[in-house]
C-alpha positions as CSV (number, residue, x, y, z in Angstrom):
1,X,-20.4,-11.3,-17.3
2,X,-22.0,-14.4,-16.0
3,X,-23.1,-14.6,-12.4
4,X,-20.6,-16.1,-10.0
5,X,-22.2,-18.2,-7.2
6,X,-20.2,-18.9,-4.0
7,X,-21.2,-21.9,-1.9
8,X,-19.8,-24.5,0.4
9,X,-17.9,-27.3,-1.3
10,X,-19.6,-30.6,-1.6
11,X,-18.2,-34.1,-2.3
12,X,-19.3,-33.9,-5.9
13,X,-16.8,-31.0,-6.3
14,X,-13.7,-33.0,-5.6
15,X,-12.9,-33.9,-9.2
16,X,-13.3,-30.2,-10.3
17,X,-11.0,-29.1,-7.5
18,X,-8.4,-31.7,-8.5
19,X,-8.5,-30.4,-12.1
20,X,-8.1,-26.7,-10.9
21,X,-5.2,-27.5,-8.6
22,X,-3.5,-29.8,-11.2
23,X,-2.9,-26.7,-13.4
24,X,0.7,-25.5,-13.4
25,X,-0.5,-21.8,-13.2
26,X,-2.5,-22.7,-10.1
27,X,-0.1,-24.9,-8.1
28,X,2.8,-22.7,-9.0
29,X,1.3,-19.8,-7.1
30,X,0.2,-21.9,-4.1
31,X,1.9,-24.3,-1.8
32,X,0.2,-27.2,-3.6
33,X,2.3,-29.9,-5.4
34,X,1.9,-31.1,-8.9
35,X,-0.2,-34.2,-9.5
36,X,-2.6,-33.9,-6.6
37,X,-4.5,-37.1,-5.8
38,X,-8.3,-37.2,-5.9
39,X,-8.5,-38.7,-2.4
40,X,-6.8,-35.6,-0.9
41,X,-9.6,-33.4,-2.2
42,X,-12.3,-35.9,-1.2
43,X,-10.8,-36.0,2.3
44,X,-10.6,-32.2,2.6
45,X,-14.3,-32.0,1.8
46,X,-15.5,-34.9,3.9
47,X,-13.2,-34.5,6.9
48,X,-12.4,-30.8,7.2
49,X,-9.9,-29.5,9.8
50,X,-11.6,-27.9,12.9
51,X,-12.5,-24.3,12.2
52,X,-12.3,-24.6,8.4
53,X,-14.8,-23.5,5.8
54,X,-14.3,-24.7,2.2
55,X,-15.9,-22.4,-0.4
56,X,-16.2,-22.9,-4.1
57,X,-17.1,-20.4,-6.8
58,X,-19.3,-21.6,-9.7
59,X,-20.2,-20.2,-13.1
60,X,-23.1,-21.9,-14.8
61,X,-22.8,-24.7,-12.2
62,X,-19.1,-25.3,-13.0
63,X,-16.6,-25.0,-10.1
64,X,-14.0,-22.4,-11.2
65,X,-12.4,-21.4,-7.9
66,X,-11.9,-22.5,-4.4
67,X,-11.1,-20.9,-1.0
68,X,-10.3,-22.6,2.3
69,X,-10.7,-20.4,5.4
70,X,-9.2,-21.7,8.6
71,X,-10.1,-20.1,11.9
72,X,-7.4,-20.5,14.5
73,X,-8.4,-22.9,17.2
74,X,-6.0,-21.6,20.0
75,X,-8.0,-19.5,22.4
76,X,-5.4,-16.7,22.2
77,X,-5.7,-16.6,18.4
78,X,-9.4,-17.4,17.9
79,X,-9.8,-13.9,16.5
80,X,-7.5,-14.8,13.6
81,X,-8.2,-16.6,10.3
82,X,-5.9,-17.7,7.4
83,X,-6.9,-18.8,4.0
84,X,-5.7,-20.3,0.7
85,X,-7.3,-19.9,-2.7
86,X,-7.0,-21.1,-6.3
87,X,-8.8,-20.1,-9.4
88,X,-9.0,-22.1,-12.7
89,X,-6.5,-20.5,-15.1
90,X,-9.2,-19.9,-17.8
91,X,-11.3,-17.9,-15.3
92,X,-8.5,-15.8,-13.8
93,X,-9.1,-12.1,-14.1
94,X,-12.9,-12.6,-14.4
95,X,-14.0,-11.7,-10.9
96,X,-13.8,-15.2,-9.3
97,X,-11.2,-14.3,-6.7
98,X,-13.2,-11.2,-5.9
99,X,-16.3,-13.2,-5.4
100,X,-14.6,-15.7,-3.1
101,X,-12.9,-13.0,-1.1
102,X,-16.2,-11.0,-0.7
103,X,-17.9,-14.0,0.8
104,X,-14.9,-14.8,3.0
105,X,-14.7,-11.3,4.3
106,X,-18.5,-11.3,5.0
107,X,-18.1,-14.5,7.0
108,X,-15.2,-13.2,9.0
109,X,-16.6,-9.7,9.7
110,X,-20.2,-10.6,10.3
111,X,-20.5,-14.2,11.5
112,X,-17.2,-15.6,12.9
113,X,-15.9,-12.8,15.1
114,X,-12.6,-12.6,13.1
115,X,-10.6,-9.4,13.7
116,X,-7.5,-10.3,11.7
117,X,-7.2,-12.3,8.4
118,X,-3.7,-13.4,7.4
119,X,-2.3,-14.7,4.2
120,X,1.0,-15.5,2.5
121,X,1.5,-14.7,-1.2
122,X,4.5,-15.0,-3.5
123,X,6.1,-11.6,-4.1
124,X,5.8,-12.0,-7.9
125,X,2.0,-12.8,-7.9
126,X,0.9,-9.4,-9.0
127,X,-2.7,-10.4,-9.8
128,X,-3.2,-11.8,-6.3
129,X,-1.5,-8.8,-4.7
130,X,-3.8,-6.4,-6.5
131,X,-7.0,-8.2,-5.4
132,X,-5.7,-8.6,-1.8
133,X,-4.9,-4.9,-1.6
134,X,-8.4,-4.1,-2.9
135,X,-9.8,-5.9,0.2
136,X,-7.6,-4.0,2.6
137,X,-4.7,-6.4,3.0
138,X,-1.3,-4.8,3.7
139,X,2.2,-6.3,3.6
140,X,3.6,-6.8,7.1
141,X,6.8,-8.6,6.2
142,X,8.7,-10.7,3.7
143,X,9.8,-14.3,4.0
144,X,13.1,-14.8,2.1
145,X,13.3,-18.1,0.3
146,X,9.9,-18.9,1.6
147,X,9.1,-21.9,-0.7
148,X,10.5,-23.9,-3.5
149,X,8.9,-23.4,-6.9
150,X,10.2,-24.9,-10.2
151,X,13.6,-25.7,-8.5
152,X,14.1,-22.1,-7.1
153,X,13.3,-20.5,-3.8
154,X,10.8,-17.7,-4.0
155,X,10.1,-14.9,-1.5
156,X,6.7,-14.4,-0.1
157,X,4.9,-11.5,1.6
158,X,3.0,-11.9,4.8
159,X,-0.1,-9.8,4.6
160,X,-3.0,-9.1,6.9
161,X,-6.3,-7.3,7.0
162,X,-8.0,-6.0,10.1
163,X,-11.7,-5.8,10.6
164,X,-12.9,-2.3,10.0
165,X,-14.0,-0.5,13.2
C-alpha cells in the first residue's frame, strides 16, 4: 500500500476536489449537489469559514480525499467540532478515510481543545459507519427524511465521539 499523506488544502487542489465531489458515488453520500462549480472549491480554500480546517489526503502527490473540520464559534460550543469528508471512488476502501480521520482526531484531541466531534451520516452508508465506529463515534439519534437523494428522502444518523479521558 502506498503512503497516504494528509496536509492542508491549497489553491492548486481546487480542480482535484471538484473532480472528487463531481462523482455520483461521492455526492450521493454527502450533502453536496451534482455539478459543483470550480469557484466554490476555490472559495472554500481561499476564504475558509472561521474555525475551519480543510485537509486533503494524497497518494503519490494526487489528491484522493478531503475533510473539512469546523470548530464551533459560539463560546458555549467552542468545545465541539463537526466535519464533512469525501474520498475519490477509486480510492475508497484503501485507507484514505482512516488517514483523514486519524489526522482530524489528532488535531481535535491534542491541539484544538475539542471534547466532542459530531457528524451526520446516511443510515445506508455502511462503509462510512464502519470507519466512524472504528474511531469511537456512536449513534445518538436518527433524523427521519433527513435529506433528498436521487429523488427520495433518506434517513441519517447523528453520531458523536467524545475525547478520551
